[in-house]
N, C-alpha and C positions, 0 to 999 in steps of 0.2 A: 624225445630222442633217446635212443638206447646207447649206453656207454659201450665202447669197444673194450673187450676184456681179453688180455693176453692169454694165450693157450696155457702157459705155465700156471697162471692163477686159476683158470678153470679146472685144470688137472688137480691142483691142491684142494680146491673146494670140493670137487667130486670125490676125492679120497677121504674127506673128513665129514661130510654131511650127506644125508639122503637126498634124492633128486628134488623133492618138494622144497626142502630148506635151501638147497642150492639155487633153485629158481627164485625163491623169495629174496635171497641175498642179492642176486644179480639184478632183479627188478628194482631193488632199492638203490642201485647205483644211478641216482637221478640228480637233477638240479634241485637245489634247496633254496628257500627264501632266506633273506638276510636275518640273522639273529644277533642279539646284543645283550650285554650285561650293563645294568646301571651301576655306576661306581659310587658306592656309599661312602667312600673316603672324601668325596666332594659334596654330596648332597643326598637326602633321603631318596629312595627309589621312586616313591610316588611323585615327588616334586620333579624329578628328571623325566618321568613318563609324561607328566602334564606339560612340561616344557616342549617335549618333542611333538605331542599331539597338537599343541597350539601352533606349531609350524607346519601342520598338515601331514605329519608322519603317522601312518597307521601302525598300531601296536596291539598285539594280543598277548595276554599273560601266559606264563608257563606254570602248570599246577605245582610243581615241586620246588620252585624258587621264586621268591618275591622280587628278585632283581633281574630275572631272565625274561626276555621278550622276543616274540617273533614279529618281524616287521613286514608290512605290505610294500614298504619302500625299498629300493635296491641299495646296495652298499655305497654306490657313487653318490646317491642322494643323501644318505646318512653322513657321509664324509664332508658334506657341505654345511652341516648344521653347526651351530655354536656349541651344542652339547658335545659333539665329537671333538671339535677343535679345542675345547676347554677341558678335555679329559673326563667328562662326566659320564661318557659311555665308552664301552670297549666292544668292538665287533668280534664276536666269538661264537663258535659253533655250540649248540646245546650239549652235545656229547662231551665236549672238552671242558664244560663247566662242572661236570659231575665229580671228577677226581678230587678237587679241592674241597668240595662239600663233604665227601666221604671222609676225608682226612680230619675235618673239624679243627682248623687252626684256632688257638685260643691265646688271649693276652699272656705275655710273659714266656711263652714257649719258644724254644730254639728249634727252628725249622730249616731243613735243607731242601732246596729245589735243585735236583741234580742235572737237569737239562732244561734250563729256564727260558731261553729266548724263544719267541720275541717278548714274552712277559705276560701273556694272558692269564695263566694260572698263578704266576707269582703275584701279580697285582690283585687277583681275586683272593688269594690267601691273605694278603695284607688287609683287604677290605673285610673279610670274614672275621678277622681278629680285631677289628676296629682300629687297625694301624698299630697294634700293641704287641704283636709277635716279632721276634728277632729272626729275620729270614736271611739265609745265605743262599745266593743264587749263582749257579755255575753255568758258564757258557765258554766252550773252548775256542770258538770261532770269533776272531776279532771284530769283524763286521757285524755279526749277529749280537755280540756283546754290546756294541755301541747302540744297536737298535733296542736292546733290552734296557740299557740305561736311559735312553730317550723315553721309552714308554713308562718306566718307573717314575721319572720326573713329571711327565705329562699327567699321570694318574694320581700323583701325590702320595706315592708309596715310599715313605721316608726311611723306615727302619729295615732297609734291605741292603746287604753288602754283596756286591757283585765280584765274583772271582773269575777272571778270564783263564780258565783251566778246565781240563777234562776231570770230571768228578771222580773218576777212577784213581786219580793221582792225589787226592786229598790226604793230608797227613793223618795217620791212624790215631793221633792224639785228639782229634775232633770227635765230639759226641753230640748227638741231637735227640730232642724229645720226639720229633716227628720228621719224616722224610717223604717228599713227593718224588717218585721216579716215574715221570711220563716218558717212557723210554723211546729212543729213536727206533723206528720200525719200517716195515715195507709199505705202509699206507694202504693195505688191502681193504680197509673199511671206508676209504675216502674217495673211491673212484667215482667220477662223474663224467658225463659226456664231454669229450674234449680234454679230459685231464685224467691221466693214469700214469703214475711214476713207477708202477710195480715192475720188478724184474726178479727172476729167481736168484740172481747174484746178490741183489739188495736184500732179499729175504734171508738168505743164508748168512750174509754179513751181519744183518740185524740181530739174528739169534745169538751169535757170538758176543756181540756188544751187550745185549740185554742180560745175558747170563752174568757177565763180568760186572755190570752195573748193579744188578740186584745183590750179588755177593758183597760188593763194596757197601751198598746201602745198609745191609744188615750188620756189617762190621762196625759201621759208624753210629748205629742206633743204640740208645741206652736200653738196658734190660727193662722190659715193660713198655718200651716205646712202640710207636706204630709207624708203619710206612704204607703208602698206597703205591701199588704197581699198576700202571696203565699203559695201553697202546691203542693206536687207531687201526688195529688189525683184527680180523675175525679168524685168523689162522691159529690153530692150536699150538703149532711149533713156536709161536712168539708169545703165547699166553699160558695155557695150562701146563704145557710141557716144561716151560721155564720154571714155573713154581714147583712142579714135582721134582725137578732136578736140584733146585737150590735150597728150598725151605728145610727139608729134614736135617741136613748137615749143619744148618745155621741155627738150629734151636728156635724155629719160628713156626707159627701156625696161622691159619686163615681165621679171621673174625668175620662172621657172616654179615653181608649187607642186607638189611631187612627187605623182605619180599615186597612190602608196600611202598618202599622208597622209589622215587622217580617214576611215579605213575604216568602212563602215556608213552614211556620209552619202550619201543618194541624190543623183545628179547629173543635171543637164541639160546638153545640148550648148551650148558657148560659142563665139562667133565668134572669140575670142582664145585661142589655145593657151596653156596654163599657168595660166589663171585658173580659179577654182573657182566653179561655179554650182550651188547646192544646190536640189533640188526639194522643195517642201513635201510633208510626209507626216505620219504619225501621231506622229512624234518630232521632226521638224525643221521649222523655218520656212524659207521660201524666202529664199536669201541669195546675194549675189555678193561674192567676195573676190579682190582682185588685189594682188600684191606688186610694187612698182615701185622701180627704182634710178635715182637721178639720176647721169648720167654726167659732167656738167660744171657 
């Protein structure tokens, strides 16, 4: 089934990509299988996978992560498993698993997650650090903050402090070793049949928010620190153009994501070398990821 694409989104895509790439993007707006991440804060990934398979859940590995799996079972089935209810797995899109891996959270680091709810990337960063990074997670919406707290507890992510606030309002006395900014966006990369929240108004509002958040992120980052900027958008106005406007004045630069990383993820051409722009397809949502270092 083909997804219904708003004319405003078609127009923006046509203005940024050649016809063949536009066709590739739109054909990638498809239903995707359930994907999940094994939560190594609770058990080793191979043990969790064996537990699921023993329950009849089909799993296929993902080349670039030992904890990521594609399932032949649907999400409703997965939610009935003991592994899900015990917090040993987290249902998460493959593309959204990439930003925390690029950031490489390590034990002892102070890490800020600027837009954390519902907690998929927050709990993933906790797991990647072996539960030993000190994570501050911001969520301005009260209901979403409660959902974040629920998922942190369920996943066993203990060293996370939740702040119910807009990250743009954080005190300038805060400083962090690393920051994840998975910015609110238009969702232009996540369209599927029956689901499209894109609007031109949302797109323009998102750009303003993204610019403000990235400026704030770089002001809170220690010199030599790293931030990952990501969106689930394939539009340059939310991705490359944000970086080009913010990074020069902030004394920051792009650190290239290795070409060989994330094999199998379909790519789109990016205007900024070293960034990762994923094309939507039958497995992946459209996603943009950039690794940034603050030089001063």
